[in-house]
C-alpha positions as a Markdown table, in Angstrom:
| # | Residue | x | y | z |
|---|---|---|---|---|
| 1 | Met | -16.1 | 35.3 | -31.3 |
| 2 | Asp | -15.5 | 31.8 | -32.5 |
| 3 | Gly | -19.0 | 31.3 | -33.8 |
| 4 | His | -19.8 | 28.6 | -31.3 |
| 5 | Gly | -20.8 | 30.6 | -28.3 |
| 6 | Gly | -17.7 | 30.0 | -26.3 |
| 7 | Gln | -17.6 | 26.3 | -27.1 |
| 8 | Gly | -13.9 | 26.6 | -28.2 |
| 9 | Arg | -12.8 | 28.1 | -24.9 |
| 10 | Arg | -14.7 | 25.5 | -22.9 |
| 11 | Ala | -13.3 | 22.6 | -25.0 |
| 12 | Gln | -9.8 | 24.0 | -24.5 |
| 13 | Ala | -10.4 | 24.4 | -20.7 |
| 14 | Glu | -11.6 | 20.8 | -20.5 |
| 15 | Arg | -8.5 | 19.6 | -22.4 |
| 16 | Asp | -6.3 | 21.6 | -20.1 |
| 17 | Ala | -8.1 | 20.2 | -17.0 |
| 18 | Ile | -7.6 | 16.6 | -18.3 |
| 19 | Thr | -3.9 | 17.3 | -19.0 |
| 20 | Val | -3.4 | 18.6 | -15.4 |
| 21 | Glu | -5.3 | 15.7 | -14.0 |
| 22 | Ile | -3.2 | 13.2 | -15.9 |
| 23 | Gly | 0.0 | 14.9 | -14.8 |
| 24 | Tyr | -1.2 | 14.9 | -11.2 |
| 25 | Ala | -2.1 | 11.2 | -11.4 |
| 26 | Leu | 1.4 | 10.3 | -12.8 |
| 27 | Val | 3.4 | 12.4 | -10.3 |
| 28 | Ser | 1.4 | 11.3 | -7.3 |
| 29 | Ala | 1.6 | 7.6 | -8.4 |
| 30 | Ala | 5.4 | 7.9 | -8.9 |
| 31 | Phe | 5.7 | 9.4 | -5.5 |
| 32 | Ala | 3.6 | 6.7 | -3.9 |
| 33 | Ala | 5.5 | 4.0 | -5.7 |
| 34 | Ala | 8.8 | 5.4 | -4.5 |
| 35 | Val | 7.6 | 5.6 | -0.9 |
| 36 | Val | 6.6 | 1.9 | -1.1 |
| 37 | Val | 9.9 | 0.8 | -2.5 |
| 38 | Gly | 11.7 | 2.8 | 0.2 |
| 39 | Ala | 9.5 | 1.4 | 2.9 |
| 40 | Val | 9.6 | -2.3 | 1.8 |
| 41 | Ala | 13.0 | -2.6 | 0.2 |
| 42 | Gly | 14.7 | 0.1 | 2.3 |
| 43 | Pro | 15.5 | -2.0 | 5.3 |
| 44 | Ala | 17.1 | -4.6 | 3.1 |
| 45 | Leu | 19.3 | -2.0 | 1.5 |
| 46 | Leu | 20.2 | -0.3 | 4.8 |
| 47 | Phe | 20.7 | -3.2 | 7.1 |
| 48 | Asp | 22.7 | -6.4 | 6.9 |
| 49 | Leu | 19.9 | -8.9 | 6.7 |
| 50 | Pro | 20.0 | -12.6 | 6.0 |
| 51 | Gly | 20.2 | -13.3 | 2.2 |
| 52 | Leu | 16.7 | -14.7 | 1.9 |
| 53 | Ala | 15.0 | -11.9 | 3.8 |
| 54 | Glu | 17.0 | -9.3 | 1.8 |
| 55 | Thr | 16.0 | -10.9 | -1.5 |
| 56 | Trp | 12.3 | -11.1 | -0.6 |
| 57 | Leu | 12.1 | -7.6 | 0.7 |
| 58 | Val | 13.7 | -6.1 | -2.5 |
| 59 | Arg | 11.5 | -8.3 | -4.7 |
| 60 | Ala | 8.4 | -7.4 | -2.8 |
| 61 | Gly | 9.2 | -3.7 | -3.1 |
| 62 | Leu | 9.8 | -4.1 | -6.9 |
| 63 | Val | 6.5 | -6.0 | -7.3 |
| 64 | Leu | 4.4 | -3.7 | -5.1 |
| 65 | Ala | 5.6 | -0.4 | -6.7 |
| 66 | Pro | 4.2 | -0.9 | -10.2 |
| 67 | Val | 1.0 | -2.3 | -8.8 |
| 68 | Leu | 0.5 | 0.7 | -6.6 |
| 69 | Phe | 1.5 | 3.0 | -9.4 |
| 70 | Ala | -1.2 | 1.6 | -11.7 |
| 71 | Ala | -3.8 | 1.6 | -9.0 |
| 72 | Arg | -3.1 | 5.2 | -8.1 |
| 73 | Val | -3.3 | 6.4 | -11.7 |
| 74 | Ile | -6.5 | 4.5 | -12.3 |
| 75 | Ser | -8.1 | 5.7 | -9.1 |
| 76 | Val | -7.3 | 9.4 | -9.8 |
| 77 | Leu | -8.4 | 9.3 | -13.4 |
| 78 | Val | -11.7 | 7.4 | -12.6 |
| 79 | Arg | -12.5 | 10.0 | -10.0 |
| 80 | Phe | -12.0 | 12.8 | -12.5 |
| 81 | Arg | -14.9 | 13.1 | -14.9 |
| 82 | Pro | -15.0 | 16.2 | -17.1 |
| 83 | Gly | -18.4 | 17.8 | -17.0 |
| 84 | Ala | -19.3 | 16.1 | -13.7 |
| 85 | Gln | -18.9 | 19.4 | -11.9 |
| 86 | Pro | -20.9 | 22.5 | -12.6 |
| 87 | Ser | -18.9 | 25.2 | -14.4 |
| 88 | Gln | -19.7 | 27.7 | -11.6 |
| 89 | Pro | -19.6 | 26.5 | -8.0 |
| 90 | Gly | -23.0 | 26.6 | -6.3 |
| 91 | Arg | -25.0 | 26.2 | -9.5 |
| 92 | Thr | -26.1 | 22.7 | -10.2 |
| 93 | Arg | -28.9 | 23.3 | -12.8 |
| 94 | Pro | -27.9 | 22.5 | -16.4 |
| 95 | Asp | -29.3 | 25.9 | -17.6 |
| 96 | Ser | -27.4 | 28.0 | -15.1 |
């Protein structure tokens, strides 16, 4: 054993869970940002729009994408709280 009653494995599992959650937050945020750029700026890139409309659509997409990216990352990471869930489903008492 590691002399800590399994604490080393639990700490490593928590670090792994945090790493996975950060990865999920970044990938899902990048996907959402790409969808917003495509939805907002896409018509300006696909169709022949008047100059001002094309400019504003592209700029709006490029402004909304990083805002959505940050909001998505923050919302995923705030929802994830290590230790907030019981280690075994169905057991909610601290001593179980």
